[in-house]
C-alpha positions as CSV (number, residue, x, y, z in Angstrom):
1,M,-22.1,-54.3,44.9
2,K,-21.7,-56.2,41.7
3,A,-25.3,-55.3,40.7
4,R,-24.5,-51.6,41.3
5,L,-21.4,-51.7,39.1
6,I,-23.4,-53.3,36.3
7,L,-26.2,-50.7,36.6
8,L,-23.6,-47.9,36.5
9,L,-22.0,-49.4,33.5
10,L,-25.3,-49.7,31.7
11,C,-26.1,-46.0,32.5
12,C,-22.7,-44.9,31.0
13,I,-23.3,-47.0,27.9
14,S,-26.8,-45.4,27.5
15,L,-25.4,-41.9,27.9
16,L,-22.7,-42.5,25.4
17,T,-25.1,-44.0,22.9
18,Q,-27.4,-41.0,23.3
19,A,-24.5,-38.7,22.7
20,A,-23.4,-40.6,19.7
21,V,-26.8,-40.4,18.0
22,S,-27.9,-36.9,19.3
23,P,-28.3,-34.6,16.3
24,K,-26.1,-31.6,15.9
25,P,-27.9,-28.3,16.7
26,A,-29.7,-26.8,13.7
27,V,-28.2,-23.6,12.2
28,F,-30.7,-21.0,11.0
29,F,-29.6,-17.9,9.0
30,V,-31.6,-14.7,8.6
31,G,-30.1,-12.6,5.8
32,S,-28.9,-12.4,2.3
33,P,-27.2,-15.5,0.7
34,E,-24.5,-13.1,-0.4
35,N,-23.5,-12.4,3.2
36,D,-19.9,-13.4,3.9
37,L,-20.8,-15.6,6.8
38,Y,-23.5,-17.5,4.8
39,V,-21.0,-17.9,2.0
40,L,-18.4,-19.3,4.5
41,L,-20.9,-21.7,6.1
42,V,-21.9,-23.1,2.7
43,Q,-18.2,-23.4,1.6
44,E,-17.6,-25.4,4.8
45,G,-20.4,-27.8,4.0
46,I,-22.4,-26.9,7.1
47,P,-26.1,-27.5,6.8
48,V,-27.7,-24.1,7.2
49,Q,-31.4,-23.3,7.0
50,K,-32.0,-19.9,5.4
51,V,-35.2,-18.4,6.7
52,S,-36.8,-15.1,5.8
53,S,-37.3,-13.6,9.3
54,P,-36.3,-13.8,13.0
55,L,-39.9,-14.8,13.7
56,K,-39.7,-17.9,11.5
57,A,-36.3,-18.8,12.7
58,I,-37.2,-18.6,16.4
59,G,-40.4,-20.4,15.7
60,A,-38.7,-23.3,14.1
61,A,-35.6,-23.5,16.4
62,K,-35.3,-26.0,19.2
63,K,-33.3,-26.1,22.3
64,G,-29.6,-25.8,21.5
65,D,-30.1,-24.5,18.0
66,A,-28.3,-21.5,16.7
67,I,-29.7,-18.5,14.8
68,F,-27.6,-15.9,13.0
69,I,-29.4,-12.6,12.2
70,V,-27.2,-10.3,10.1
71,A,-27.5,-6.7,9.0
72,D,-28.5,-6.7,5.4
73,G,-29.4,-3.0,5.6
74,Y,-26.0,-1.9,6.9
75,P,-25.1,0.8,7.3
76,A,-28.3,2.7,6.3
77,S,-30.7,0.7,8.4
78,K,-30.3,-1.1,11.7
79,T,-31.5,-4.6,12.6
80,H,-34.8,-4.7,14.5
81,I,-36.1,-7.7,16.5
82,E,-39.0,-7.6,19.0
83,T,-38.1,-8.1,22.7
84,A,-40.9,-10.7,23.0
85,L,-39.2,-12.8,20.3
86,L,-35.9,-12.6,22.1
87,Q,-37.5,-13.7,25.3
88,K,-39.1,-16.6,23.5
89,A,-35.8,-17.7,22.2
90,K,-34.3,-17.5,25.6
91,K,-37.0,-19.7,27.1
92,K,-36.5,-22.2,24.3
93,G,-32.8,-22.4,25.0
94,V,-31.9,-21.0,21.5
95,R,-28.6,-19.1,20.9
96,I,-28.8,-16.0,18.7
97,Y,-26.1,-13.9,17.1
98,I,-27.4,-10.5,16.1
99,E,-25.6,-7.6,14.6
100,Y,-26.1,-3.8,14.3
101,A,-29.2,-4.1,16.5
102,A,-31.3,-1.1,17.2
103,E,-32.2,-2.4,20.6
104,I,-31.3,-5.3,23.0
105,P,-33.2,-5.8,26.2
106,G,-31.3,-4.3,29.2
107,V,-28.6,-2.6,27.0
108,S,-28.3,1.1,26.3
109,I,-27.7,1.5,22.6
110,A,-27.2,4.8,20.8
111,S,-29.7,5.7,18.1
112,E,-27.0,7.0,15.7
113,P,-23.9,5.1,14.6
114,L,-20.4,6.2,15.0
115,H,-18.5,6.2,11.7
116,A,-15.1,4.7,12.4
117,E,-12.2,5.4,10.0
118,L,-9.0,5.2,11.9
119,E,-10.3,3.0,14.7
120,R,-9.6,-0.7,14.7
121,G,-10.9,-3.7,16.7
122,V,-9.1,-4.7,19.9
123,V,-9.4,-8.0,21.7
124,T,-10.3,-7.5,25.4
125,S,-11.0,-11.1,26.4
126,E,-9.1,-14.4,26.7
127,V,-11.8,-16.4,25.0
128,F,-10.3,-16.4,21.6
129,G,-7.3,-18.5,22.7
130,Q,-3.5,-18.1,22.7
131,G,-3.4,-17.0,19.1
132,L,-5.5,-13.9,19.8
133,K,-4.7,-12.5,23.2
134,P,-6.1,-9.4,24.8
135,L,-4.8,-6.2,23.1
136,S,-4.5,-8.0,19.7
137,I,-5.6,-5.7,16.8
138,L,-8.2,-6.6,14.3
139,G,-8.5,-4.5,11.1
140,M,-11.9,-3.2,10.2
141,N,-12.6,-0.7,7.3
142,D,-15.1,2.1,7.2
143,S,-17.2,0.7,10.0
144,Y,-20.4,2.0,11.4
145,V,-20.7,1.2,15.1
146,L,-23.7,1.7,17.4
147,P,-22.2,2.8,20.7
148,A,-23.5,0.7,23.6
149,K,-23.0,0.5,27.4
150,V,-22.0,-3.0,28.4
151,D,-19.6,-4.6,30.8
152,N,-16.8,-7.0,29.7
153,P,-17.1,-6.8,25.9
154,L,-15.0,-9.4,24.0
155,L,-14.0,-6.9,21.3
156,I,-13.9,-3.1,21.4
157,L,-13.4,-0.3,18.8
158,A,-10.5,2.0,19.5
159,K,-7.8,4.1,17.9
160,V,-4.6,2.5,18.9
161,V,-0.9,2.4,17.8
162,G,0.5,-1.0,16.7
163,L,0.9,-3.6,14.0
164,D,-0.7,-6.6,15.7
165,K,-1.0,-5.4,19.2
166,A,-2.2,-2.2,20.9
167,E,1.3,-1.2,22.0
168,Y,0.3,1.7,24.3
169,G,-2.7,-0.1,25.8
170,I,-6.3,1.2,25.8
171,D,-6.5,3.1,29.0
172,D,-6.2,6.5,27.3
173,V,-8.6,6.0,24.3
174,E,-12.2,6.3,23.7
175,K,-13.7,2.7,23.6
176,H,-16.8,1.2,22.2
177,P,-18.0,-2.4,22.5
178,L,-17.9,-4.3,19.2
179,L,-18.9,-7.8,20.4
180,F,-20.4,-8.9,23.7
181,Q,-22.3,-11.8,25.1
182,K,-25.6,-11.4,27.1
183,E,-27.1,-14.7,28.3
184,N,-28.1,-16.5,25.1
185,L,-27.2,-13.6,22.9
186,W,-24.1,-12.8,21.0
187,V,-24.4,-9.1,20.0
188,A,-22.2,-7.2,17.5
189,T,-22.6,-3.4,17.4
190,T,-21.5,-3.3,13.8
191,K,-21.6,-5.7,10.8
192,L,-18.9,-8.2,11.8
193,T,-20.1,-10.6,9.1
194,N,-18.7,-8.1,6.6
195,F,-15.2,-9.6,7.0
196,A,-14.6,-10.6,3.3
197,T,-16.5,-7.9,1.6
198,G,-15.1,-5.2,3.8
199,R,-11.6,-6.7,3.5
200,Y,-11.0,-7.1,7.3
201,G,-7.7,-8.4,8.4
202,P,-5.6,-10.2,9.3
203,N,-7.4,-13.3,8.0
204,A,-6.3,-15.7,10.7
205,A,-7.4,-13.3,13.4
206,W,-10.9,-13.0,12.1
207,K,-11.0,-16.7,11.4
208,A,-10.3,-17.3,15.1
209,V,-13.0,-14.8,16.2
210,W,-15.6,-16.4,14.0
211,S,-14.5,-20.0,14.8
212,H,-15.1,-19.1,18.5
213,I,-18.5,-17.4,17.9
214,Y,-19.7,-20.3,15.8
215,G,-18.3,-22.9,18.1
216,Q,-20.0,-21.4,21.2
217,M,-23.3,-20.8,19.3
218,T,-23.4,-24.5,18.3
219,G,-22.0,-26.0,21.4
220,Q,-18.7,-27.0,19.7
221,P,-16.0,-25.2,21.7
222,S,-13.2,-26.7,19.7
223,F,-14.7,-25.9,16.3
224,K,-12.3,-24.3,13.7
225,F,-13.2,-23.0,10.2
226,T,-11.0,-24.7,7.6
227,Q,-11.6,-22.0,4.9
228,W,-11.6,-18.3,4.7
229,P,-13.1,-16.2,1.8
230,S,-11.1,-13.3,0.4
231,Y,-11.8,-11.1,-2.7
232,V,-8.3,-9.5,-2.8
233,T,-5.4,-11.9,-2.7
234,P,-1.7,-12.3,-3.9
235,M,-1.3,-13.6,-7.4
236,Y,0.6,-16.6,-6.2
237,S,1.3,-18.4,-2.9
238,R,4.6,-18.3,-1.2
239,T,5.7,-21.7,-2.4
240,E,3.9,-22.6,-5.6
241,A,6.0,-22.9,-8.7
242,L,5.8,-19.8,-10.9
243,P,4.7,-20.4,-14.5
244,A,7.2,-19.8,-17.2
245,N,5.3,-16.7,-18.3
246,A,4.7,-15.3,-14.8
247,K,6.9,-12.3,-15.3
248,V,5.5,-11.3,-18.7
249,K,2.0,-11.6,-17.3
250,S,3.0,-9.5,-14.3
251,V,4.1,-6.8,-16.7
252,E,1.0,-6.9,-18.8
253,K,-1.3,-6.9,-15.8
254,G,0.8,-4.1,-14.3
255,V,0.3,-1.7,-17.1
256,D,-3.3,-2.8,-18.0
257,W,-4.1,-1.9,-14.4
258,F,-3.7,1.8,-15.4
259,Y,-6.5,1.3,-18.0
260,N,-8.7,-1.1,-16.0
261,A,-8.8,1.2,-13.0
262,R,-9.8,4.2,-15.2
263,F,-6.7,6.2,-14.2
264,Y,-6.5,7.8,-17.6
265,I,-8.6,11.0,-17.4
266,H,-11.3,11.2,-20.1
267,P,-12.8,14.5,-21.2
268,S,-16.3,13.3,-20.3
269,W,-15.4,13.1,-16.6
270,K,-12.8,15.8,-16.4
271,D,-15.1,17.9,-14.2
272,M,-15.3,15.0,-11.7
273,W,-11.5,14.8,-11.6
274,L,-11.2,18.6,-11.0
275,K,-13.9,18.4,-8.3
276,Y,-12.2,15.7,-6.2
277,Q,-8.7,17.1,-6.9
278,G,-9.6,20.5,-5.5
279,D,-6.5,22.4,-4.4
280,G,-4.5,19.1,-4.1
281,E,-4.5,19.1,-0.3
282,K,-7.1,16.3,0.0
283,P,-7.6,15.0,-3.5
284,F,-9.7,12.0,-2.4
285,G,-12.9,10.6,-3.9
286,P,-14.7,7.3,-4.7
287,A,-13.5,4.9,-7.3
288,V,-14.1,5.9,-10.9
289,D,-17.2,4.1,-12.2
290,Q,-16.2,1.2,-14.4
291,K,-18.9,2.3,-16.8
292,L,-17.1,5.6,-17.6
293,P,-14.8,5.7,-20.6
294,N,-11.1,5.7,-20.4
295,G,-8.9,8.5,-21.5
296,D,-5.9,8.0,-23.8
297,G,-3.3,9.8,-21.7
298,T,-3.7,13.2,-23.3
299,L,-5.1,14.6,-20.0
300,G,-2.7,12.6,-17.8
301,L,-2.8,9.8,-15.4
302,L,-4.3,9.8,-11.9
303,E,-2.1,9.1,-8.9
304,G,-3.7,5.8,-7.7
305,H,-5.6,4.7,-4.6
306,A,-5.5,6.1,-1.1
307,S,-5.4,3.6,1.7
308,K,-9.0,4.0,2.7
309,I,-11.2,0.9,2.1
310,Y,-15.0,1.5,2.1
311,H,-17.4,-1.0,3.8
312,N,-18.3,-2.5,0.4
313,G,-14.6,-3.3,-0.3
314,S,-14.1,-0.5,-2.9
315,Q,-11.2,1.8,-2.4
316,Q,-10.7,5.5,-2.4
317,Y,-9.0,7.2,-5.3
318,R,-6.4,10.0,-5.4
319,Y,-7.6,12.4,-8.0
320,W,-4.3,14.1,-8.4
321,I,-2.0,14.7,-11.3
322,R,1.7,14.7,-10.5
323,A,4.6,15.1,-12.9
324,D,6.7,12.3,-11.5
325,V,3.9,9.8,-12.1
326,Q,3.6,10.7,-15.7
327,G,7.3,10.2,-16.4
328,E,7.5,7.0,-14.4
329,A,4.4,5.5,-16.0
330,G,5.7,6.4,-19.4
331,F,8.7,4.3,-18.7
332,A,6.6,1.3,-17.5
333,L,4.3,1.6,-20.6
334,A,7.2,1.8,-23.1
335,A,9.0,-1.1,-21.3
336,A,5.8,-3.2,-21.5
337,S,5.5,-2.4,-25.2
338,K,9.0,-3.6,-25.8
339,L,8.4,-6.8,-23.9
340,T,5.0,-7.6,-25.3
341,G,5.1,-6.0,-28.8
342,S,1.9,-4.1,-28.1
343,P,2.0,-0.6,-29.7
344,K,-0.9,0.7,-27.6
345,Y,1.4,1.1,-24.6
346,N,3.8,3.3,-26.5
347,D,0.9,5.6,-27.7
348,R,-0.2,6.1,-24.1
349,A,3.4,6.7,-22.9
350,T,3.9,9.4,-25.5
351,K,0.7,11.2,-24.6
352,I,1.4,11.3,-20.9
353,I,4.9,12.6,-21.3
354,D,3.7,15.1,-23.8
355,Y,1.2,16.1,-21.1
356,V,4.0,17.2,-18.8
357,F,5.9,19.2,-21.4
358,N,3.2,20.6,-23.7
359,N,-0.4,20.1,-22.3
360,S,-0.2,21.2,-18.7
361,N,1.2,23.9,-16.4
362,L,4.0,21.6,-15.2
363,R,6.6,23.0,-17.6
364,A,4.8,26.2,-18.5
365,E,4.8,29.9,-17.4
366,S,8.0,30.8,-15.5
367,R,9.4,27.3,-16.1
368,N,9.4,28.0,-19.8
369,D,10.8,31.5,-19.6
370,V,14.5,31.4,-20.4
371,K,15.1,34.5,-18.2
372,S,13.5,32.9,-15.1
373,P,15.5,31.2,-12.4
374,T,13.0,28.3,-12.6
375,Y,13.4,27.8,-16.3
376,G,13.6,24.1,-17.1
377,L,12.2,22.9,-13.7
378,I,9.2,20.6,-13.7
379,G,6.4,21.4,-11.2
380,W,5.5,19.0,-8.5
381,A,1.8,18.7,-9.5
382,V,-0.8,20.6,-11.5
383,T,-2.1,22.0,-8.2
384,H,1.4,22.9,-7.1
385,P,3.3,23.9,-10.2
386,G,5.6,26.2,-8.3
387,V,6.8,23.6,-5.9
388,Y,10.0,21.8,-6.9
389,Y,11.3,18.5,-5.4
390,G,14.6,17.4,-6.9
391,D,13.8,13.8,-6.2
392,D,10.4,14.0,-7.9
393,N,12.0,15.7,-10.9
394,A,14.7,13.1,-11.0
395,R,12.3,10.1,-11.1
396,A,10.1,11.8,-13.8
397,L,13.3,12.4,-15.9
398,L,14.7,8.9,-15.4
399,G,11.3,7.5,-16.5
400,M,11.3,9.7,-19.6
401,L,14.8,8.7,-20.5
402,G,13.9,5.0,-20.2
403,A,10.7,5.5,-22.2
404,S,12.7,7.4,-24.9
405,A,15.2,4.6,-25.1
406,Y,12.5,1.9,-25.5
407,M,10.7,3.9,-28.1
408,G,13.8,5.0,-29.9
409,T,12.9,8.6,-29.8
410,N,14.7,11.9,-29.1
411,K,11.5,13.9,-28.9
412,W,12.0,15.1,-25.3
413,D,15.8,15.2,-25.1
414,K,16.1,19.0,-25.0
415,E,13.6,19.4,-22.2
416,I,15.2,16.5,-20.3
417,V,18.6,18.1,-20.4
418,E,17.2,21.5,-19.4
419,A,15.4,19.9,-16.4
420,I,18.5,18.1,-15.2
421,M,20.5,21.2,-15.5
422,A,17.8,23.3,-13.9
423,N,18.0,21.1,-10.8
424,F,21.8,21.1,-11.0
425,R,22.1,24.9,-11.0
426,T,19.9,25.1,-7.9
427,T,22.1,22.5,-6.1
428,G,24.5,23.9,-3.4
429,S,28.2,24.1,-3.5
430,L,28.7,20.9,-1.5
431,G,26.4,18.9,-3.8
432,F,23.2,19.0,-1.8
433,R,20.0,20.5,-3.1
434,G,17.7,20.2,0.0
435,E,14.2,18.8,0.3
436,R,12.1,21.3,-1.6
437,Q,12.3,24.7,-3.3
438,E,9.5,27.2,-3.9
439,E,8.8,29.4,-6.9
440,A,8.5,32.6,-4.8
441,D,11.9,32.0,-3.1
442,L,13.6,31.2,-6.4
443,Q,12.3,34.3,-8.1
444,K,13.3,36.5,-5.1
445,L,16.8,35.0,-4.5
446,G,17.7,33.8,-8.0
447,W,19.4,30.5,-8.9
448,K,22.9,31.7,-8.0
449,H,21.9,31.9,-4.4
450,Y,21.1,28.2,-4.4
451,W,24.2,27.3,-6.5
452,E,26.5,29.0,-4.0
453,R,25.0,28.1,-0.6
454,D,26.8,25.7,1.7
455,I,23.8,23.4,2.5
456,T,24.1,19.8,3.7
457,H,21.1,17.5,3.7
458,Y,21.8,13.9,4.8
459,A,18.6,12.4,3.4
460,P,19.1,10.0,0.5
461,H,15.3,9.9,0.0
462,F,15.6,13.5,-1.4
463,E,19.2,13.7,-2.7
464,S,20.3,10.4,-4.1
465,W,18.3,10.0,-7.3
466,T,18.9,13.6,-8.3
467,W,22.6,12.7,-8.0
468,A,21.9,9.7,-10.3
469,T,20.6,12.0,-13.0
470,Y,23.8,14.1,-12.8
471,L,26.0,11.1,-13.1
472,W,24.0,9.8,-16.0
473,L,24.2,13.1,-17.8
474,Y,27.9,13.4,-17.1
475,N,28.5,10.0,-18.6
476,Q,26.6,11.2,-21.7
477,T,28.3,14.6,-22.1
478,G,31.5,14.7,-20.1
479,Y,30.5,17.9,-18.3
480,K,32.8,17.7,-15.3
481,P,30.9,20.0,-12.8
482,L,28.2,17.3,-12.7
483,L,30.6,14.7,-11.5
484,E,32.6,16.9,-9.2
485,K,29.7,18.2,-7.2
486,T,28.0,14.9,-7.1
487,K,31.0,13.0,-5.9
488,N,31.5,15.5,-3.1
489,G,27.8,15.1,-2.0
490,I,28.0,11.3,-2.2
491,R,31.3,11.3,-0.2
492,M,29.8,13.5,2.5
493,M,26.6,11.4,2.6
494,M,28.6,8.1,3.0
495,Q,30.8,9.7,5.7
496,A,27.6,10.7,7.6
497,Y,26.1,7.2,7.5
498,P,24.3,6.2,9.7
499,D,24.5,8.6,12.6
500,K,23.7,11.8,10.7
501,W,21.2,10.3,8.2
502,V,17.7,11.8,8.4
503,W,15.3,9.0,7.5
504,T,11.7,9.6,6.3
505,N,9.6,6.5,7.1
506,G,12.5,4.2,7.9
507,I,16.3,3.7,7.4
508,Q,15.7,0.9,4.9
509,Q,14.2,3.2,2.3
510,E,17.2,5.6,2.6
511,R,19.6,2.7,1.9
512,A,17.5,1.5,-1.0
513,R,17.6,5.0,-2.6
514,M,21.4,5.4,-2.1
515,I,22.2,2.3,-4.1
516,L,21.5,3.8,-7.5
517,P,24.0,6.7,-7.5
518,L,26.6,4.4,-5.9
519,A,26.1,1.9,-8.7
520,W,26.5,4.5,-11.3
521,L,29.5,6.0,-9.6
522,V,31.1,2.6,-9.9
523,R,30.3,2.7,-13.6
524,I,32.1,6.0,-14.0
525,E,35.0,5.5,-11.5
526,D,35.4,1.8,-10.5
527,T,37.6,2.4,-7.4
528,P,37.8,0.2,-4.3
529,E,36.3,3.0,-2.2
530,H,33.3,3.4,-4.5
531,R,32.8,-0.4,-4.5
532,Q,33.0,-0.4,-0.7
533,W,30.3,2.2,-0.4
534,L,28.1,0.3,-2.7
535,D,28.7,-3.0,-1.0
536,L,27.9,-1.4,2.4
537,M,24.5,-0.2,1.2
538,V,23.6,-3.4,-0.7
539,G,24.8,-5.5,2.3
540,K,22.6,-3.7,4.7
541,I,19.6,-4.2,2.4
542,L,20.4,-7.9,2.0
543,E,20.7,-8.4,5.7
544,N,17.0,-7.8,5.7
545,Q,16.0,-9.8,2.6
546,V,14.2,-13.0,3.8
547,E,14.0,-16.3,2.0
548,S,10.8,-15.3,0.1
549,G,12.7,-12.4,-1.4
550,A,10.9,-9.8,0.7
551,I,12.9,-6.9,2.2
552,R,12.0,-6.3,5.8
553,E,11.4,-2.7,6.8
554,E,13.7,-1.2,9.5
555,L,13.5,2.0,11.6
556,G,16.6,4.0,12.1
557,A,17.8,5.9,15.2
558,G,14.9,7.4,17.0
559,D,16.0,11.1,16.9
560,K,16.7,11.1,13.1
561,G,13.3,10.0,11.8
562,R,11.2,12.6,10.2
563,F,8.2,10.3,10.4
564,G,9.1,7.6,12.9
565,R,7.0,5.4,15.1
566,T,3.7,7.1,16.1
567,K,4.3,8.2,19.7
568,T,0.8,8.2,21.2
569,N,-2.6,6.6,20.4
570,A,-4.1,10.0,19.8
571,E,-1.6,10.7,17.0
572,Y,-2.4,7.5,15.0
573,G,-3.3,8.4,11.5
574,L,-2.5,12.1,11.8
575,H,0.8,12.2,9.9
576,E,3.2,10.1,7.8
577,A,4.3,7.0,9.5
578,P,6.1,3.7,8.9
579,L,4.2,0.4,8.2
580,I,5.9,-1.2,11.2
581,Y,5.9,-0.5,14.9
582,E,9.3,-2.0,15.7
583,N,12.2,-3.6,13.9
584,G,11.6,-7.2,13.2
585,D,8.0,-6.8,12.1
586,P,7.7,-8.9,9.0
587,I,6.5,-6.2,6.6
588,A,7.8,-5.2,3.2
589,D,7.1,-1.7,1.8
590,M,6.5,-1.4,-2.0
591,L,6.1,2.4,-1.9
592,Y,9.4,3.5,-0.4
593,T,11.8,0.5,-0.3
594,S,11.3,-2.6,-2.4
595,N,10.3,-0.8,-5.6
596,F,13.4,1.4,-5.6
597,A,15.6,-1.3,-4.3
598,F,14.5,-3.6,-7.2
599,F,15.6,-1.0,-9.8
600,A,18.8,0.0,-8.0
601,L,19.9,-3.6,-7.2
602,N,19.6,-4.5,-10.9
603,E,21.8,-1.5,-11.7
604,A,24.3,-2.6,-9.0
605,A,24.4,-6.2,-10.3
606,H,25.2,-5.1,-13.8
607,A,27.7,-2.5,-12.7
608,T,29.7,-4.9,-10.7
609,G,28.9,-8.4,-11.9
610,N,28.5,-9.4,-8.3
611,P,26.5,-12.7,-8.2
612,K,25.2,-12.0,-4.7
613,Y,23.5,-8.8,-6.1
614,K,22.1,-10.7,-9.1
615,Q,20.7,-13.4,-6.8
616,A,19.0,-10.8,-4.6
617,V,17.4,-9.2,-7.7
618,G,16.0,-12.5,-8.8
619,K,14.6,-13.3,-5.4
620,L,13.0,-9.8,-5.2
621,S,11.6,-10.2,-8.7
622,D,9.9,-13.5,-7.8
623,F,8.5,-12.0,-4.6
624,L,7.0,-9.0,-6.4
625,T,5.5,-11.3,-9.0
626,R,3.9,-13.4,-6.3
627,I,2.4,-10.5,-4.3
628,Q,0.8,-8.6,-7.2
629,V,-2.9,-8.2,-6.5
630,K,-5.4,-10.6,-7.9
631,S,-9.1,-9.7,-7.7
632,D,-12.0,-10.8,-9.8
633,K,-14.3,-8.6,-7.8
634,H,-12.3,-5.4,-7.8
635,K,-11.1,-4.8,-11.3
636,D,-9.5,-1.5,-10.3
637,L,-7.2,-3.5,-8.0
638,D,-6.4,-6.5,-10.1
639,G,-2.7,-6.2,-11.2
640,A,-1.7,-3.5,-8.7
641,W,0.8,-3.6,-5.9
642,F,-0.2,-2.4,-2.5
643,R,2.3,-0.5,-0.4
644,G,2.3,-3.0,2.5
645,F,2.7,-6.8,2.6
646,E,3.0,-9.1,5.7
647,Y,5.2,-11.9,4.3
648,D,4.8,-14.3,7.2
649,R,1.0,-14.3,6.9
650,W,1.3,-13.8,3.2
651,E,-1.4,-11.1,3.0
652,Y,-1.8,-7.4,2.7
653,W,-1.5,-6.2,6.2
654,A,0.5,-3.5,8.0
655,S,0.0,-0.6,10.3
656,N,-2.2,1.9,8.5
657,A,-1.1,4.9,10.5
658,D,0.2,6.8,7.5
659,A,-3.1,8.6,6.7
660,G,-4.0,8.0,3.0
661,W,-0.6,6.4,2.3
662,G,-0.9,3.3,4.5
663,A,-0.9,-0.4,3.9
664,W,-3.4,-0.5,0.9
665,N,-2.1,2.6,-0.9
666,T,-1.3,2.2,-4.6
667,L,0.7,4.6,-6.8
668,T,0.8,4.5,-10.5
669,G,4.2,6.1,-10.4
670,W,6.5,5.3,-7.5
671,T,5.2,1.8,-6.8
672,Q,3.7,0.4,-10.0
673,S,6.0,1.9,-12.6
674,W,9.4,1.0,-11.1
675,I,8.3,-2.5,-10.4
676,V,6.9,-3.1,-13.9
677,A,9.8,-1.4,-15.7
678,T,12.4,-3.3,-13.7
679,Q,10.6,-6.6,-14.3
680,V,11.1,-5.9,-18.0
681,L,14.8,-5.0,-17.5
682,T,15.4,-8.2,-15.6
683,A,13.4,-10.3,-18.1
684,Q,15.8,-8.9,-20.8
685,Q,18.8,-9.2,-18.6
686,Q,19.6,-5.6,-19.1
687,S,20.4,-2.5,-17.1
688,F,19.0,1.0,-17.4
689,W,22.5,2.3,-17.9
690,D,23.0,0.1,-21.0
691,L,19.4,0.6,-22.2
692,T,20.0,4.4,-22.4
693,K,23.6,4.5,-23.5
694,N,22.8,5.6,-27.1
695,S,20.8,8.7,-26.0
696,G,21.2,11.8,-28.1
697,V,21.1,14.3,-25.3
698,K,24.7,15.4,-25.8
699,Q,23.7,17.6,-28.8
700,H,21.7,19.8,-26.4
701,M,24.2,20.1,-23.7
702,K,26.4,23.0,-24.9
703,S,23.5,25.3,-25.6
704,T,21.7,24.4,-22.4
705,T,24.7,25.1,-20.1
706,A,25.4,28.3,-21.9
707,L,21.8,29.4,-21.3
708,M,21.5,28.1,-17.8
709,F,24.8,29.6,-16.6
710,E,24.5,32.7,-18.6
711,Q,27.6,32.0,-20.7
712,K,28.4,32.7,-24.3
713,E,28.4,29.6,-26.5
C-alpha cells in the first residue's frame, strides 16, 4: 500500500513537472503586419511568428499550435485555402482561425458577400462570459459578410433595435453567421480582425470576443487581453487632471477642424460638392481628399460628417450648405479669434456670413424683394431656399450677432433685424410660429395670414430660440410687440409642460432649448414666476447631470415623441431616432442637448447669479473638453465632437438608429459651433447677453418695422 502511494506521488510530481516546462503553443500569423490583430499581439508582447502563406504555417505548426489567417484582400477578394491543407492541420491537431473564407469543407458559403450597413453583430452563445451574454450587440461598420449555412454560430449579423442588447430579440430578423466553430477551425464570415481600423465598438465587448477566441485557440481559456488599440479616442480620460490650457486648446482644435477636414469649399472641387449634394435629399459622399486645397469661406462651409463609418475607418461627409451652419460657425470662428488673437478666424467668419447674405440664394430672390411676404427670411439650405424653419433662422442670427460683437462690426445689422422681424411677422397671434413654413404657401396666403392665426405648437425645439431672438431684439429696441407675443407663447409653453410637450428625439433636448428664452426673460422681467420657470427647466436638466458633467438623455411620454424609440427591428435606421433605447442608458447627446444646454446654462448662470447653475456649466465644460475627438490617423475627425458618447464606458457609442445622424455624426454648426463659442464665453466669464449689449441694431428698427408691417415711418 505504501509503495503504491509513493508511486502515485511520483507520477503526480512527474506530470506537474512536465506541465511546468511544457512550452506554450506557437502562434503563427498569415497576413499583413498592419492588421489590427497582429498589432494587438505585438503590443501584448506575445511571441508571434509571421509567415507568408497558410502552406508554410501549417507545415511549421505542431500539435496544439495556433494559426491566424486574416483577410488582407478584404473586401475585394476572399481568403482561399486548400481543403487538403485544412485536413492536414486537423490531423496535426493545429487550431486555425480563418476569416472571409471562400470555402470551408462541409459548409455552404455564398459566392457574393452581403454588404451590411445597418446590421450589427449579435451574440448568440454563452461562451463569451457574463459580460457578453446572448443578445448583446456588437457594433460593426460597413461590413461585407459571406452568407453561410451553419448551426449554432457564436455571433450573427442582424438588424436589431437596442443600445447594448437586441431588445426585441432576433426571431423576426434575417440572420447570417459571423463567427462559428467547426472542429479545429474558428471561422469568421467577415473581417473580424478589422476591429480597430473599422472602429468597431464597444471596445470592451470586442476585447471579450477576441480574448475568448485567442484563449481557445491557444489552450488558455482564462486568457484576457490587457490592451486594446483605437484610432479615435477622447482627448482626455475621465479622471486625469486637465492641463491649464485645455480649454484654449479645445477651442483652437475645434475651429481648426473646419479647415483640417476640408469643409471650406474650394473652387477647384466645387463640381464634386455639387455632385454629392445633389438635390439635398441625400447629400452624402466620401471624405474630401486631404490633398485637395481648402477654400477660404467664400463658397461656404459644408455641414459635417454623416454617421456612416467605412470599413477603412474613414467617415462619410454631408455635402450640404445650410444657412444656420454658416451663422453658427461664424460665431465660433470669431470667438476663437478673440480668445487666441488669430486674425485668420475672423477672415473666414466674415466670408461665410457674407456667403449667406450676398453670395448665395439664401437671402436672394423673393427673400430680397421688399414687396414679398418672405422678404428678410433666410432659406434653410441652398438646395431648399424656399423652406423656412424659425429655429434654424434663429440659430443663424444668434451666431451672426455673436460674431459681429466679437469682431466689432455692424456690417450685417440691417439684414439681421430684417430676418428677426420677418420671422416675427409670420408668428401667430399666440406667439407660436410652427415647425416650418414654405415659400409657395407664404406667397399664396401672405404674411398677415400667419400673423393672425391662432396656432399653438408645444415644441421648444422649434419655438424657443426664435423667442430668444425676439427677446434679445426687444431689449435692444424696446419694441413692445416682440415682448408681448413672446411672453404669451412662453407662458402657454410652460403651462403645457410636460404633458402637452411634443418632443423630437427626447424630452431632454426640449428642456435644454427652453432654458435660453427663460434666462433672457429673467433678464428683462426678473419676477418670481419667471425665475420659477427657469429653475424648473434647469433643475430637470441637472437631475440628469452625472459626476463627469455629462447630461444623460431622457425620453418623454411615449405618445408625444415625434421620433421616439424605434418600435420594431425592421424600422431600425429608417427614420430619426434617439441615441438611447430606454431612460437610464448612460448616453450624452452633443447634437440636440448638451451643446445647446451648455450655451443656455451659461446665460442662465449670468442672468441669475445662481451658483448651482455656474457649477453645472463648469462641469459640462470640462466634460466637453475631455470628450473632444483625438485622432492622429483621421485628421478630418481630430478636434470634432461626435453626437453620441457613452460616459460609463468613456467611448463613442450609442444606438445608431437615426440614419445619417446617429452616434458618430458631426455638425459644423449645431454641435461644433455652440460648444466652441460657449467654451470661449466661459473662459472669459462672460454671457452672450453682455457680449452683444452694445449692438447697433436699433438704428434699423424703425425703418424695418415700417417696411415689414406696411406702416408709414
